[in-house]
C-alpha positions as a printed Julia matrix, in Angstrom:
86×3 Matrix{Float64}:
  18.78  -10.23  -23.7
  16.09   -8.79  -21.44
  16.78   -5.47  -19.78
  15.86   -4.99  -16.15
  13.37   -2.26  -15.47
  14.38    0.45  -12.98
  11.81   -0.88  -10.5
  12.77   -4.54  -10.85
  14.17   -5.97   -7.66
  12.97   -3.04   -5.58
  10.34   -3.44   -2.9
   7.18   -1.39   -3.17
   6.39    0.44    0.04
   3.15    2.2     0.93
   1.74    4.33    3.69
  -1.91    4.43    4.7
  -3.16    7.82    5.87
  -5.88    6.79    8.29
  -6.96   10.42    8.74
  -8.07   10.42    5.09
  -9.63    6.94    5.06
 -13.43    7.04    4.87
 -13.84    3.27    5.12
 -14.91    2.5     1.56
 -12.93   -0.76    1.83
 -12.01   -1.09   -1.86
  -8.4    -1.65   -0.88
  -9.32   -4.69    1.21
 -11.28   -6.07   -1.75
  -8.3    -5.69   -4.11
  -5.56   -6.69   -1.63
  -6.97   -8.5     1.42
  -3.52   -9.83    2.32
  -2.29   -6.23    2.74
  -5.3    -4.34    4.15
  -7.57   -5.36    7.02
 -10.91   -3.78    7.9
 -11.92   -3.19   11.5
 -15.43   -3.52   12.95
 -16.21    0.12   12.04
 -15.14   -0.35    8.42
 -11.81    1.46    8.67
  -8.7     0.02    7.13
  -5.22   -0.66    8.48
  -2.12   -2.28    7.04
  -1.61   -5.92    7.95
   2.18   -5.36    7.88
   2.75   -1.96    9.48
   6.09   -1.59    7.69
   4.16   -1.0     4.46
   6.52   -3.25    2.5
   4.66   -5.1    -0.22
   5.86   -8.5    -1.43
   6.11   -8.76   -5.23
   3.27  -11.29   -5.4
   0.87   -8.75   -3.79
   1.98   -5.72   -5.77
  -0.7    -5.91   -8.47
  -3.59   -5.88   -5.97
  -2.01   -3.07   -3.95
  -1.5    -0.94   -7.06
  -5.16   -1.53   -7.98
  -6.15   -0.46   -4.45
  -3.94    2.64   -4.69
  -5.62    3.67   -7.95
  -9.17    2.91   -6.78
  -9.05    4.6    -3.37
 -11.64    7.39   -3.69
  -9.94    9.59   -1.07
  -6.31    8.79   -2.0
  -5.49    7.51    1.49
  -2.88    5.06    0.15
   0.46    6.64   -0.72
   3.31    4.89   -2.49
   6.6     5.81   -0.89
   9.63    6.35   -3.06
  13.0     4.98   -1.93
  13.88    8.49   -0.73
  10.59    8.81    1.21
  11.16    5.43    2.83
  14.56    6.57    4.14
  12.97    9.58    5.86
   9.91    7.74    7.2
  10.11    7.51   11.02
  10.09    4.02   12.49
   6.95    3.04   14.37
């Protein structure tokens, strides 16, 4: 019998700190379905909720690890509850 991991079934949620973003664009290379780049090279989330579908999680995690200025933040379940709606 396979045991479920603690993260299984939970949705990954991220926040993009645009004040930190320097426009390197690596996130959009790794996860173009999640990050869009504007005409000045700065990134924004395609889905402003920051919820990542399971099929995009690998690319988003790669983007999170490769961001040179750490502008992508993974929110924990507790963080997500305290995040103000936009």
